[in-house]
N, C-alpha and C positions, 0 to 999 in steps of 0.2 A: 389420418390426423392432419388438420390444416397447419400451415406454416406458423400462423399466429399462436396456435396452441403449443406447438413445438417450441416457439420462442419463449413463451411463458414458462414452460417446464425447464428450459435451459437456464433462464435468468433466475428462477426461484432456487434451482440447484446451486447456482453460483452464490446467491445471497445466503443460503443456508451454510455453506462451507466457509464463506468469508466471516459469517457471524460466529463461527467456532474458533477462529484463528487467535483472537486475543486470549482465550482460555488456553489454547494449545501453547502459545508463547509462555504464559506464566508457568504452566506445568513443566515445560522444557527447561526454563531458566532456574528452576529449583535446584537442578543438579548439573547443568551444562553451562559453561562460560559463554557469554554472549558472542565472542569472536568465533568460538568453536561451533556454536549454533549456526552461524552464517556459513562457515566453511562446509559443514556437513549438508545443510539444506540446499545450498547452491549446487553442489555436485549431484545430489539426489534429483533435484529439479532438472539438471542438465541431462541426466540419464533418461528420465521420464520423457522429456521433450524430444530427445533423440529417437526414442522408440516411436513416438507419435510421428516424427518425420519419416521414419521407415514405413510405418503403416500407411501414411498418406502419400508415399512414393514421391517425396520432395528432395531426395538426395541430389538430384540433378541441379538444384538451385545453387548448391555450393560451388559447382563448376562455373557458374555464371558470375560469381562474386568477384569484384575488383578489389585491388589493394585499398582503394578509397573506402569501400564498404567495410572492410575489416578494420581499418583505422577508425572510422566513425563508430563502429560497434564497440571497439576497445575503449574509446573515450566515453561513450554512453555507459559502458559497464562500470566506469569509475563512479558515476552518479548512482546507478541502479544496476545490480543490487549492492555494490560495495558500501558506499557511504550511507546510502539510504537505510539499509538494514542494520548497519552498525549503530546508527542513530536510534533506529526503532528498537532494536533488541536491548541496547543499553538503557533507553528510557523505560522500557518495560521492566528491566531489572531493578530500577530504583524507585519506580512509581507504581501505584496501584493501576491495574489495567484499565479501570473505568476512567482514569485520568489521562493516561497515555493515548488510548485509542481516539477519543474525541478531539484531542489537540492535534493529532496527526490528520484528522478529518478536515482540517482547515485548508487543505491544499488547493481546492478550487478558488478560494479567496486569495491565496498567495499567487495563484496563476494570474488573476486579474491585476494584482499589484505589479508582478514581474513583467507583465505584458507591456507596461508603460515604458520602461527603459529599453527592454529587449526588442519588442515588436513595434515600438513607437505608436502604440494604441492610445487613443484618447479615452478618458474615463468620465462617465456621466455622473450626475448628482445621485441618480438611483443606485449606481454602483458604489459610490461612496457611502450611501446609506446602508447598503448591504454589507459592506466591509465593517462598518461600525457595529452593526447588529451581531455579526459573527464574532468579532473580537470582544464584545460584551459577554458572549458565551464563554470565551476563553477565561475571562475574569471569574465567572461563576465556577467553572470547572476547577481552576487552579486554587480556589479557596478551600477545596476539600471539605465542604460542608460548614465552614466557619466564617460566615460573612461579618459577624460582629467584631471579630478580631482578625482581620484579613492579613495573611502573610503566606508567602510561597515557601512551604517547608522543604521542598526539594527543587531548588532553582536549576540544578544541572539537568534533572530529568525533564522538567518543563521546557527548558531551552532545547534539549535534544528532540523532544516530541514535536515542538513547533518547527525546529530546524529541519526535521524529516519532511515536513509538509513543503518547505521551501525547496528542498532537494527534489522531491517528487514533481513539483510544479516545473522546475527547470528541466527535469528529464522529460516530462510530458511535452513541453514546448519543442525541444530539440528532436525527440523521438518521432513526433508527428510529421516532421519533414522527411523522415527516412521511409522510403517506399518499399522496402524489402518485405517479403512475406512475414506475417506476424509470428508464426511458429519459429521460423528461422531466427528472427530478431530475439525472441525470448530465449532460445537455446544459446545464442551467442552472448547475450547479456549474462546469463547464468554461468557460462563457462569462464568468461572474463572475470566475473565477480568471484568465482572460486579461486582463480589464479591470484588475483589481488589479495584476497583474504589469506591464502596460504603464505604469500610473501610477507604479509603484515604479521601473521602469527610467528613466522620464523625470525623476522627482524626483532620482534619483541621477546624472543626466546620463550614463547608460550605454545609449545607444540601440543596438538590435540591428543587426547587419549581415546582408546576404542570405547564406544558407548556400549552399555549393557543392553539386554533385551528390551526393557521398558523404555530406555532412552532411544533405542533404534526405532521403536514403534512411533514415538511422537515425532522424531526427526523425519521419518518417511511421510507421516501425516502432513507436517508443515511443508515439506518439499513438494508433495503431491498437490495439496489443496491451496496453499498460499502462493507459491512461486511457480507452480506447474500448470495443471490442466484447468483450474477454475477460471482463469482469464480467458482460456479458449472457449469455455462454456458461454462466457459473457459475449465474446465476439460472435459466436454462432447465433446467439439470441438476437444480437443487433443486425445480423445479416438476414434473419428470417422474418423479423417483425415488420408490421406495416406502420408502426409508430415508434421511432427510436426515442422520442421524448417520453412516451408512456413507459416504455421498458426501462429507460434511464432513471426514472423516478423510483423504481423498485430498490435501487441501491441505498436509498435513505432508510430502508427498513433495517439494514444490516447492523448499524451501531446500537439500535434499540434492542434488537433480538440478542445481540452480544451481551448486553447487561444482564439478561436472564441467565445465560450460561455462566457468566462470571459470578453471579450471586449463588446459584445452586450447585455449581461444580467447584469453583475456587473458594467460595465462601465470603466474597467481598460484600460488605454492607454498603449498598448503593446510596450515595448521598443525594439528597434532593437537589443540591446545586449541580450535580452531574447531569441530571435529567433536564433541568432548566437550561443549563449551558449548552447541552447537545441540541435541544430544541431551537435555541437562538442561532447556533452555528448552521443548522440545516435551514432555518428560515432565511438567513442571510444568503446561503447558496441558492435557494429557490428564487429569491428576489433577483439575484444576479443572473440566473438562468433565464428569467423572464425578459431581461434586458441585456442579452448576451452581446457584448461588443467585441469579444475576443475572437478573432478569426485567424487561424493559422494556415498559411499557404506556403 
């Protein structure tokens, strides 16, 4: 099998699992507190990633880590998974998944906006046009199908979903400057995220309870395919492909496929405004990618 065919298999596998995650979040949040969901999934992801590190014989990398590396990963762990997933899980708890997921998907546009003050990047007119298109999509999605009498029925959920895209964009900017092995970075992110969440739960006097069998299954699923190995599938695809741009565009299939799972498994009635808004968000991102001025060094 040629490398390009392998890359396609890897990326389609990643897209499939990412497309199921919004559904998995909603199932988990029916019975699991959003803080406990992060606590359990972060430790599950840590264990899975540590097993991968053992299989790939990368334990020696830990010996090469400096105190600065640990400090940087501890700081990044505050952004992701700690704050990022607290925002995500809480937004899914109060919003329909068809609303929360597309709003979170605005992070590439947030990346462009944040690159101006953080990276001192200049922004073009085309980028401004792309931002306006994507944020018009936010308007459609937040209307929850009621354009004639527009109002945001869950302002907290909408704010958290959009806030999560800001947190992810910040994480992407600072994490891209970290040249550690990707698997090691993911493992350390998850471990620090677990520690922060555990402290958070204890401070709020909200200790977790042991999950039952059904809860354990969905927790393992999220830990494995959202925070764990799926990103490694994606990286493998990017390494094998002859065209990272073509492979990268596959990711835009995920939110649309996700709507199918949400409709048939969760039973969400998909609003026409969700589809229009998602198309506008993706269109804005694609326009921005055609004129990509953001370069991280």
